[in-house]
C-alpha positions in Angstrom: -52.8 -5.0 53.4 -50.0 -7.5 53.6 -50.3 -10.0 56.5 -47.4 -9.4 58.9 -45.8 -11.1 61.8 -45.7 -8.7 64.7 -43.7 -8.9 68.0 -45.1 -7.0 70.9 -43.1 -6.7 74.1 -44.7 -5.8 77.4 -48.0 -7.2 76.0 -49.7 -8.6 79.1 -51.6 -5.4 80.0 -52.3 -1.8 79.0 -51.0 -0.5 75.6 -49.1 -3.6 74.7 -52.2 -5.9 75.2 -54.4 -3.6 73.1 -51.8 -3.3 70.4 -51.6 -7.1 70.1 -55.4 -7.4 70.0 -55.6 -4.7 67.3 -53.2 -6.7 65.0 -54.9 -10.0 65.7 -58.3 -8.7 65.0 -57.1 -7.6 61.6 -55.6 -10.9 60.6 -51.9 -10.6 61.5 -49.7 -13.0 63.3 -48.6 -11.8 66.7 -45.9 -12.9 69.2 -46.5 -11.5 72.7 -44.0 -11.0 75.4 -44.0 -10.2 79.1 -41.5 -10.7 81.9 -44.3 -12.2 84.0 -45.2 -15.7 82.7 -48.4 -16.1 84.6 -49.8 -12.7 83.3 -48.6 -13.5 79.8 -50.4 -16.9 79.8 -53.6 -15.1 81.0 -53.3 -12.6 78.2 -52.6 -15.4 75.7 -55.8 -17.2 76.6 -57.8 -13.9 76.7 -56.7 -13.1 73.2 -58.0 -16.4 72.0 -54.9 -18.7 72.1 -55.4 -19.1 68.3 -53.1 -20.4 65.6 -51.9 -16.8 64.7 -50.7 -16.1 68.3 -47.6 -17.2 70.1 -46.0 -16.1 73.4 -42.5 -15.8 74.8 -42.0 -15.0 78.5 -38.8 -13.2 79.5 -37.1 -9.9 80.5 -36.3 -7.9 77.5 -33.2 -6.4 79.2 -31.6 -9.8 78.6 -30.4 -10.2 75.0 -31.6 -13.8 74.8 -35.2 -12.8 75.2 -35.1 -10.8 72.0 -33.3 -13.6 70.3 -36.0 -16.1 71.4 -38.8 -13.7 70.3 -37.4 -13.5 66.8 -36.7 -17.3 66.6 -40.3 -18.0 67.7 -41.7 -15.6 65.1 -39.7 -17.1 62.3 -40.2 -20.7 63.3 -44.0 -20.4 63.8 -44.9 -17.8 61.2 -42.0 -17.6 58.8 -41.0 -14.0 59.3 -40.5 -11.1 61.8 -42.0 -8.1 60.1 -42.8 -5.6 62.9 -41.2 -5.1 66.3 -43.1 -3.0 68.8 -40.8 -2.2 71.8 -43.5 -1.4 74.3 -42.1 -3.0 77.5 -41.2 -0.2 79.9 -41.5 1.2 83.3 -42.2 4.8 84.6 -42.1 6.3 88.1 -41.4 9.6 89.7 -38.7 10.4 92.2 -36.9 13.7 92.9 -33.6 14.0 91.1 -31.5 14.4 94.2 -32.9 11.1 95.6 -32.0 9.0 92.5 -29.2 6.6 93.2 -27.3 4.4 90.7 -29.5 1.3 91.4 -32.7 3.2 90.8 -31.4 4.8 87.5 -30.2 1.4 86.3 -33.7 0.0 86.6 -34.9 2.3 83.8 -31.8 2.0 81.7 -32.1 -1.8 81.8 -35.7 -2.2 81.0 -36.4 0.8 78.8 -33.2 1.5 77.0 -31.4 -1.9 77.0 -34.7 -3.7 76.4 -35.4 -1.6 73.3 -31.8 -1.6 72.1 -31.1 -5.4 72.3 -34.5 -6.6 71.2 -34.1 -4.4 68.1 -30.6 -5.7 67.6 -32.0 -9.2 67.6 -34.6 -8.5 65.0 -32.7 -6.3 62.5 -30.7 -9.2 60.9 -33.9 -11.1 60.1 -35.4 -7.9 58.6 -32.3 -7.5 56.5 -32.7 -11.0 55.2 -36.3 -10.2 54.4 -35.4 -6.8 52.8 -38.2 -5.3 54.8 -39.2 -4.4 58.4 -40.6 -1.9 60.8 -39.5 -1.1 64.4 -41.8 1.0 66.5 -40.5 2.2 69.8 -42.7 3.7 72.6 -41.4 7.0 73.9 -43.0 10.0 75.6 -43.7 13.7 74.7 -42.2 14.5 78.1 -38.8 14.1 76.6 -39.3 17.6 75.2 -41.7 19.0 77.7 -40.7 19.0 81.4 -43.2 18.9 84.2 -42.0 20.5 87.4 -44.5 18.7 89.5 -43.6 15.3 88.1 -39.9 14.6 88.9 -39.0 11.8 86.5 -35.3 12.3 85.5 -34.5 8.6 85.6 -37.2 7.2 83.3 -37.1 10.3 81.0 -33.3 9.9 80.5 -34.0 6.4 79.3 -36.9 7.5 77.0 -34.8 10.4 75.6 -32.2 7.8 74.6 -34.9 5.8 72.9 -35.9 8.8 70.8 -32.3 9.4 69.8 -31.8 5.7 69.0 -34.9 5.8 66.8 -33.5 8.6 64.6 -30.1 7.0 64.3 -31.4 3.5 63.4 -33.8 5.1 60.9 -30.7 6.7 59.3 -28.6 3.5 59.4 -31.2 1.1 57.9 -33.7 3.3 56.0 -32.0 2.7 52.7 -32.3 -1.0 53.3 -36.1 -0.8 53.6 -36.2 -1.0 57.4 -38.1 1.8 59.0 -37.7 2.9 62.7 -40.1 5.2 64.4 -41.2 6.2 67.9 -44.8 6.7 69.1 -45.0 8.9 72.1 -48.2 8.4 74.1 -49.5 11.1 76.5 -51.6 10.2 79.6 -53.3 7.0 78.8 -55.8 5.0 80.8 -53.8 1.9 81.7 -53.1 -0.2 84.8 -49.8 1.7 85.1 -51.7 4.8 86.1 -54.6 3.0 87.9 -57.3 5.1 89.4 -55.3 8.3 88.9 -55.7 8.2 85.1 -58.5 10.8 84.8 -56.7 13.2 87.2 -54.2 13.8 84.4 -56.8 14.9 81.9 -55.7 18.6 82.2 -52.3 17.8 80.8 -53.8 17.4 77.4 -55.3 20.2 75.3 -58.4 17.9 74.7 -58.8 17.8 78.5 -59.1 14.1 78.7 -56.8 11.1 79.0 -56.3 8.8 76.0 -57.3 5.2 75.7 -55.1 2.3 74.8 -56.9 1.9 71.5 -55.8 5.4 70.5 -52.2 4.2 70.6 -53.0 0.9 69.0 -54.5 2.6 66.0 -51.4 4.7 65.4 -49.1 1.8 65.9 -51.1 -0.1 63.3 -51.0 2.8 60.8 -47.2 3.2 61.2 -46.6 -0.6 60.9 -48.5 -0.7 57.6 -46.8 2.3 56.1 -43.8 2.0 53.8 -42.9 5.8 53.9 -42.8 6.8 57.6 -39.3 6.7 58.9 -37.3 8.4 61.6 -40.5 10.0 63.0 -41.4 10.8 66.6 -45.2 10.8 66.6 -47.0 12.3 69.6 -50.3 10.6 70.4 -51.1 12.7 73.4 -54.1 14.9 73.0 -51.9 17.9 72.6 -49.8 17.4 75.8 -46.6 18.0 73.8 -48.0 21.2 72.1 -49.1 23.1 75.2 -51.5 23.2 78.2 -54.7 24.8 79.3 -54.2 27.8 81.6 -57.3 26.7 83.6 
């Protein structure tokens, strides 16, 4: 497969870190990002601090972070072939308790982070006549859980799903493909010790591992015919649930 330069946001832990490792292990160049510089440096060293790895600290909700990520990819590796918009936050809070400040937290990080980082990379992909953007969504956009009030983060994730389809339409004919991968309950630091308690949400009756997501991200990144897709990698959460 063609060697690619891959940008991964939110890469200092969990899914993002595993995705970065997956590409590195298979010979690609990777630029990792996190808003927390110390954690990013730890991950950079843990991933080997090799010649095919670079890092850019910064909050993706700020447009200049995306611009710096693309500039670093091009300056160090000569291209920006794949963007993985993984940076995101998720919490639960009853709808009637959500105020403007709380809602804005999710719109800034999840939606604006994805929107403006993609906006930064598309011009480079147009110059290359090739590129892949992979957003991280959630099957909960289409499957509400009454016991998990998450109107604020799900509003932002729903917007990402919609953005995916629209950008796929705008840029597909120019050889730029935009897709969303929607993980179910995954064992990550975000969920902590509660990960296994969510096993019953999936038809396979277990939580997923970060490598399950990394494998699908890699597959989509290497494809030249997947476009405008929302791909659930969720053990069946989006399809149904067990009555027991």
